[in-house]
C-alpha positions, 0 to 999 in steps of 0.5 A: 484493587476494589471500588473502581470507578471512572477516576481510577480505573485507568491506573488500575489497569496499568498496574496489572501490567506491571509484571509483564516480562516484555518491557516493550509490550508493557510500554505499548499496552500502557500507552494504549490503555491510557489513550483509549480511556482518555478517548472514552472520557473525552467523548463521554462514550455511551454504552450504546455507542460502545456496543455499536463499536464492538459490533463494528469490530466483530463484523470486521473480523467475521468478514476478513479472509485470506482474500479480503482483510477488513482489519487491514482496510480499516487501518488503511482508511483511518490513516494508521497504515500510512502512519506506521509506514511513514514512522518506520521508513524515513529516508535520506533526502533523494531516496524513493519514499515508501508508501502502502503495499496494499493487501495484495503482494503475493509470494510466487509471482511469475518470473518475467523477462525484460519487456514482458506483458505482465498484464496478459489477459487484462483489458485496457490501454497498453503501457510500456514502463521503464524502471531504473534502480539506483543507489543514493549516489546514482550508482546503478543497482544490478540484480535487484528483484522487482515485484510489480502488480496493478489493478485491471483497468476496471479497478479489480485485482487478481487476488480479489474474489471478484478479480481475474483467475490467476496472477495475471497482473504482476510479475517479478523482474530483475534489473540488468547491469545498468540497473534497468528493467522494463515490462508491458502492462495496461494503464491502471485506472483509479480503483475503489477499496472494498466498500461493501463491508463495515469499512465501506459503511463507515466511510459512507457514514462519514461522507467519505469516498472509497476511491484511490488514484490510478497506481502501480505497485512496486516492491524492490529488494537488493543486497545492501539496501533496505526493501523499498515498497511504494507506488507510483501515481499518474499525474493529473488523476482526480483522486491524487489529493483525496486518496481513500488510504492517504498513500500519495506522495508528491515525489511518486506522482509521474507523467504517464505519457500518451502517444498516438498509434505508431512505433512502440518502445519494444520496437513493434507498431501499435495500431491504437494509442499507447502510454509510456512511463519512466521512473527512477527508484533510488534505494536507501543503503542498509544501515543496520537491522531494524527491531 
């Protein structure tokens, strides 16, 4: 097609996709082109603005590495990651809601025994976590694999370039015959997403902060159930209603109970205050493979 102009270019691009053998790819790309072109028309995108956008995307790619995924961070900050999660993990009432995994789960995290300290080497107040894995009817789920990870008290994670050496704030546990598991960690504090790169500059320009409320990450898998990737947030945190990546759900906000010095859940005695958290995770049964 010749004589391309602002009125016919969208259909010209879509027509080029007609020969794509993958029907789903053709559908997605057709819709993407339509929305991108509509956006450009709606805001009357200038050439200098588009050039600036291309520089921004290029810098996002340039700064990304195995330790820092700036493109993922951009998706998170724009709410697109959480939207994809919400669209793909609708669950029956009563199931624990899914939320963002964050870019920090890893393969090969150390297997831990019940009650182990997964925060070994990380500073902060001790937190004793007791979890329970249940089916929707309340039946205990034994043998569920529970991967847990969290930031240090100063907000750093062990996989970040500025983090501690080694996976010292994570571990893998297995639920017992009663569906329960327990571990010790440190009380997480609010943490900021990486904001020294292009995404951080974007947030600053928009008058947005980079902070996330304090949370623990959980990824739970068990035969016969959908994998659950979720986070548990601390009630009263100042960022619950302003999470930089839009991951908070009311059902995932829990009481983190602070105790005076004394007897701890593991039967020891603490000379300083400590915190406990109890949370029940309800898994969604597998109903079939998703595409």
